[in-house]
VEXKE-983529 format. One record per atom (N, C-alpha, C): residue in three letters; z, x, y; chain; atom name. Coordinates in nm, 4 decimals. Layout:
<rs>
<ALA,<Z,X,Y>,A,CA> ...
</rs>
This chain:
<rs>
<MET,<8.2851,4.3341,8.1748>,A,N> <MET,<8.3374,4.3910,8.0531>,A,CA> <MET,<8.3617,4.5389,8.0763>,A,C> <ASP,<8.4654,4.5871,8.0185>,A,N> <ASP,<8.4966,4.7295,8.0267>,A,CA> <ASP,<8.4107,4.8014,7.9233>,A,C> <ILE,<8.3287,4.8926,7.9664>,A,N> <ILE,<8.2353,4.9614,7.8775>,A,CA> <ILE,<8.2927,5.0975,7.8397>,A,C> <LYS,<8.3226,5.1133,7.7115>,A,N> <LYS,<8.3745,5.2417,7.6610>,A,CA> <LYS,<8.2602,5.3319,7.6133>,A,C> <VAL,<8.1574,5.2686,7.5550>,A,N> <VAL,<8.0421,5.3405,7.5009>,A,CA> <VAL,<7.9166,5.2622,7.5380>,A,C> <ILE,<7.8136,5.3301,7.5803>,A,N> <ILE,<7.6876,5.2629,7.6121>,A,CA> <ILE,<7.6204,5.2231,7.4809>,A,C> <ASP,<7.5993,5.0917,7.4630>,A,N> <ASP,<7.5377,5.0373,7.3424>,A,CA> <ASP,<7.4175,4.9531,7.3845>,A,C> <LEU,<7.2983,5.0077,7.3727>,A,N> <LEU,<7.1785,4.9381,7.4176>,A,CA> <LEU,<7.1499,4.8116,7.3372>,A,C> <ALA,<7.2115,4.7971,7.2210>,A,N> <ALA,<7.1957,4.6744,7.1421>,A,CA> <ALA,<7.2609,4.5551,7.2126>,A,C> <MET,<7.3511,4.5811,7.3067>,A,N> <MET,<7.4199,4.4748,7.3802>,A,CA> <MET,<7.3414,4.4304,7.5039>,A,C> <CYS,<7.2304,4.4965,7.5351>,A,N> <CYS,<7.1524,4.4662,7.6543>,A,CA> <CYS,<7.0804,4.3326,7.6401>,A,C> <ARG,<7.0676,4.2643,7.7532>,A,N> <ARG,<6.9899,4.1404,7.7549>,A,CA> <ARG,<6.8419,4.1765,7.7678>,A,C> <PRO,<6.7567,4.1142,7.6869>,A,N> <PRO,<6.6134,4.1429,7.6960>,A,CA> <PRO,<6.5521,4.0788,7.8201>,A,C> <TYR,<6.4342,4.1205,7.8542>,A,N> <TYR,<6.3529,4.0610,7.9604>,A,CA> <TYR,<6.4105,4.0788,8.1009>,A,C> <LYS,<6.4781,4.1888,8.1260>,A,N> <LYS,<6.5248,4.2202,8.2611>,A,CA> <LYS,<6.4058,4.2711,8.3429>,A,C> <ASP,<6.4262,4.2861,8.4739>,A,N> <ASP,<6.3174,4.3281,8.5627>,A,CA> <ASP,<6.2453,4.4540,8.5151>,A,C> <PHE,<6.3217,4.5529,8.4727>,A,N> <PHE,<6.2623,4.6793,8.4288>,A,CA> <PHE,<6.2746,4.6972,8.2781>,A,C> <GLY,<6.2938,4.5880,8.2068>,A,N> <GLY,<6.3059,4.5934,8.0620>,A,CA> <GLY,<6.4503,4.6085,8.0170>,A,C> <GLU,<6.4670,4.6078,7.8880>,A,N> <GLU,<6.6000,4.6209,7.8284>,A,CA> <GLU,<6.6532,4.7603,7.8573>,A,C> <GLY,<6.7784,4.7711,7.9000>,A,N> <GLY,<6.8332,4.9025,7.9298>,A,CA> <GLY,<6.9689,4.8945,7.9955>,A,C> <PHE,<7.0198,5.0079,8.0335>,A,N> <PHE,<7.1503,5.0223,8.0955>,A,CA> <PHE,<7.1261,5.0620,8.2404>,A,C> <TYR,<7.1605,4.9743,8.3331>,A,N> <TYR,<7.1287,4.9943,8.4744>,A,CA> <TYR,<7.2480,5.0540,8.5485>,A,C> <LEU,<7.2203,5.1481,8.6367>,A,N> <LEU,<7.3234,5.2144,8.7172>,A,CA> <LEU,<7.2830,5.2112,8.8638>,A,C> <THR,<7.3828,5.2193,8.9527>,A,N> <THR,<7.3568,5.2312,9.0953>,A,CA> <THR,<7.4668,5.3151,9.1586>,A,C> <VAL,<7.4350,5.3780,9.2685>,A,N> <VAL,<7.5357,5.4526,9.3445>,A,CA> <VAL,<7.5965,5.3639,9.4530>,A,C> <MET,<7.5454,5.2409,9.4659>,A,N> <MET,<7.5914,5.1491,9.5713>,A,CA> <MET,<7.7086,5.0641,9.5198>,A,C> <LYS,<7.8302,5.1031,9.5574>,A,N> <LYS,<7.9501,5.0357,9.5070>,A,CA> <LYS,<7.9514,4.8866,9.5430>,A,C> <GLU,<7.9101,4.8521,9.6647>,A,N> <GLU,<7.9107,4.7116,9.7059>,A,CA> <GLU,<7.8189,4.6277,9.6165>,A,C> <ARG,<7.7047,4.6820,9.5828>,A,N> <ARG,<7.6113,4.6108,9.4948>,A,CA> <ARG,<7.6727,4.5914,9.3558>,A,C> <SER,<7.7409,4.6943,9.3065>,A,N> <SER,<7.8079,4.6852,9.1763>,A,CA> <SER,<7.9158,4.5779,9.1775>,A,C> <GLU,<7.9932,4.5727,9.2861>,A,N> <GLU,<8.0996,4.4726,9.2972>,A,CA> <GLU,<8.0423,4.3310,9.2966>,A,C> <LYS,<7.9345,4.3084,9.3710>,A,N> <LYS,<7.8713,4.1761,9.3749>,A,CA> <LYS,<7.8197,4.1361,9.2372>,A,C> <MET,<7.7562,4.2297,9.1677>,A,N> <MET,<7.7028,4.2001,9.0349>,A,CA> <MET,<7.8156,4.1725,8.9357>,A,C> <ALA,<7.9233,4.2487,8.9431>,A,N> <ALA,<8.0372,4.2267,8.8529>,A,CA> <ALA,<8.0970,4.0877,8.8753>,A,C> <LYS,<8.1093,4.0467,9.0002>,A,N> <LYS,<8.1625,3.9137,9.0305>,A,CA> <LYS,<8.0685,3.8045,8.9811>,A,C> <ARG,<7.9391,3.8250,8.9998>,A,N> <ARG,<7.8392,3.7265,8.9560>,A,CA> <ARG,<7.8428,3.7097,8.8041>,A,C> <VAL,<7.8448,3.8211,8.7323>,A,N> <VAL,<7.8460,3.8162,8.5864>,A,CA> <VAL,<7.9761,3.7530,8.5359>,A,C> <ALA,<8.0883,3.7825,8.6005>,A,N> <ALA,<8.2159,3.7232,8.5612>,A,CA> <ALA,<8.2133,3.5715,8.5814>,A,C> <ARG,<8.1504,3.5255,8.6900>,A,N> <ARG,<8.1382,3.3806,8.7127>,A,CA> <ARG,<8.0540,3.3147,8.6042>,A,C> <ILE,<7.9467,3.3804,8.5657>,A,N> <ILE,<7.8547,3.3242,8.4668>,A,CA> <ILE,<7.9167,3.3234,8.3268>,A,C> <TYR,<7.9748,3.4357,8.2856>,A,N> <TYR,<8.0211,3.4506,8.1479>,A,CA> <TYR,<8.1724,3.4361,8.1315>,A,C> <GLY,<8.2449,3.4252,8.2428>,A,N> <GLY,<8.3902,3.4154,8.2347>,A,CA> <GLY,<8.4544,3.5528,8.2377>,A,C> <GLY,<8.5839,3.5539,8.2543>,A,N> <GLY,<8.6553,3.6810,8.2590>,A,CA> <GLY,<8.6697,3.7321,8.4009>,A,C> <SER,<8.7170,3.8534,8.4123>,A,N> <SER,<8.7393,3.9170,8.5415>,A,CA> <SER,<8.6345,4.0251,8.5641>,A,C> <PRO,<8.5921,4.0426,8.6892>,A,N> <PRO,<8.4947,4.1485,8.7167>,A,CA> <PRO,<8.5543,4.2874,8.6938>,A,C> <VAL,<8.4755,4.3760,8.6358>,A,N> <VAL,<8.5179,4.5129,8.6069>,A,CA> <VAL,<8.4081,4.6068,8.6538>,A,C> <LEU,<8.4447,4.7121,8.7246>,A,N> <LEU,<8.3492,4.8174,8.7603>,A,CA> <LEU,<8.3725,4.9356,8.6677>,A,C> <ASN,<8.2655,4.9849,8.6092>,A,N> <ASN,<8.2719,5.1027,8.5242>,A,CA> <ASN,<8.2133,5.2191,8.6018>,A,C> <GLY,<8.2844,5.3299,8.6074>,A,N> <GLY,<8.2346,5.4484,8.6769>,A,CA> <GLY,<8.1928,5.5538,8.5764>,A,C> <PHE,<8.0809,5.6173,8.6037>,A,N> <PHE,<8.0296,5.7217,8.5165>,A,CA> <PHE,<7.9957,5.8431,8.6008>,A,C> <GLU,<8.0237,5.9594,8.5484>,A,N> <GLU,<7.9821,6.0826,8.6137>,A,CA> <GLU,<7.8697,6.1409,8.5293>,A,C> <ILE,<7.7564,6.1598,8.5909>,A,N> <ILE,<7.6409,6.2110,8.5198>,A,CA> <ILE,<7.6147,6.3533,8.5677>,A,C> <VAL,<7.6164,6.4455,8.4750>,A,N> <VAL,<7.5932,6.5857,8.5056>,A,CA> <VAL,<7.4520,6.6198,8.4615>,A,C> <VAL,<7.3723,6.6671,8.5559>,A,N> <VAL,<7.2341,6.7033,8.5272>,A,CA> <VAL,<7.2236,6.8539,8.5350>,A,C> <SER,<7.1707,6.9119,8.4298>,A,N> <SER,<7.1523,7.0557,8.4322>,A,CA> <SER,<7.0064,7.0876,8.4062>,A,C> <SER,<6.9611,7.1937,8.4642>,A,N> <SER,<6.8225,7.2344,8.4411>,A,CA> <SER,<6.8179,7.3248,8.3188>,A,C> <ILE,<6.7099,7.3170,8.2496>,A,N> <ILE,<6.6956,7.3972,8.1264>,A,CA> <ILE,<6.6200,7.5236,8.1573>,A,C> 
</rs>
């Protein structure tokens, strides 16, 4: 699914590290997961890219 806004209400419960929004820097892993989820739920695999800016206070 193409994610425009992060909505934690859409998360599946009981994941390995709990309900949440998971990210990785490993593109190959993201591609495999997108294909797996598309097979399970239908549709086409989509990769969403996010740029996270961290600043110190």
